[in-house]
N, C-alpha and C positions, 0 to 999 in steps of 0.2 A: 709373474702373475698368471700367464696362460697355462703354465704347468700346474699351478695350484688349483685352478678351476677344473682342469681336466682330471686331476687326481681326486678332487672332491666328487665330481660327477661319476667317476669310475667306482668310488667307494659306495656312493648311494646306490648305484646300479647293482653292485654285488650284494649289498644288504637286502635290497628288494628281492633279488633272485633267491637269496637264502631263505627269506621269509616264505616265498612261494613254495620252495622245495620242502621246507619244514611243514608247511600246511598240508601238502600232499602226502607226506609220510605219516601223518597222524592217523590215517585210515579213514574209512567211511564214517560219516556222521549219521546218527540216528535222528530221523525226523520225529518230532513230537506228534503223537497221534491225536487227531481231533475227535471230539465226541459230538455226534449229531443227536439232536433232541426232537421229539415229536409228541404233542399232547396225546395222552391215551384216549382211545375211543371207547374202551370198555370200563374204565374205572369210574365208579359212581360215588358221589358225595365229596366231602372235604378230605383232602389228603393229609393225614396226620402221621402215619408211620411209613417210613421209606421202604420197609420190608414188604408191606402190603402192596404198595405201588410197584415195586420191582417184580413181585410175583405176577401181578396182572399184566405187566409189560412183557414178561417172558411168555405168557400165553399168546401175546400178539406178535411174537417173533423177535423181540428186542432182547438185548443182553441184560438190561436192568432198568431202573427207574428211580426218580427222586421227586419229592414234593417241592414245589417252588411257587413264588409269586405271592402277592397279598391275598389272593383268593384261594391259595393252597390247592393248586391243581397238580395232578400226577403227570409228569413228563417222562416219557420212555427214552432210553439212551442206547446208543450203539456206536461202535467205531465208524467214522465216516470213510467212505471210499472216495477215490479221486473224482469220479463223475458226480457224486453227491455234493462234494465241496464246490465244484464248478457250478452246479445248479443253484446252490445256496448263494453263491456269489452273484449269479445273474439276477436273483430276486432283489438284491440290495440296490 
């Protein structure tokens, strides 16, 4: 009885170690980039076309923009940086 428990424990330990080694060998994982949004300060009127919103947002230094919400406002978008994500998390 004692040997079978020891053999089972050893088998489980070996399997766990194999899983850890296999996980490390798969290489680095790419983190999914987050997109930060901010309502446009320069866009006027109802946002109907994404391309118009994106163009105005580019003049504000953003990468793009999209129309969203019931009131169809223009929101500018850009990839978040780590400190921006932390600041956004602090606001919640």
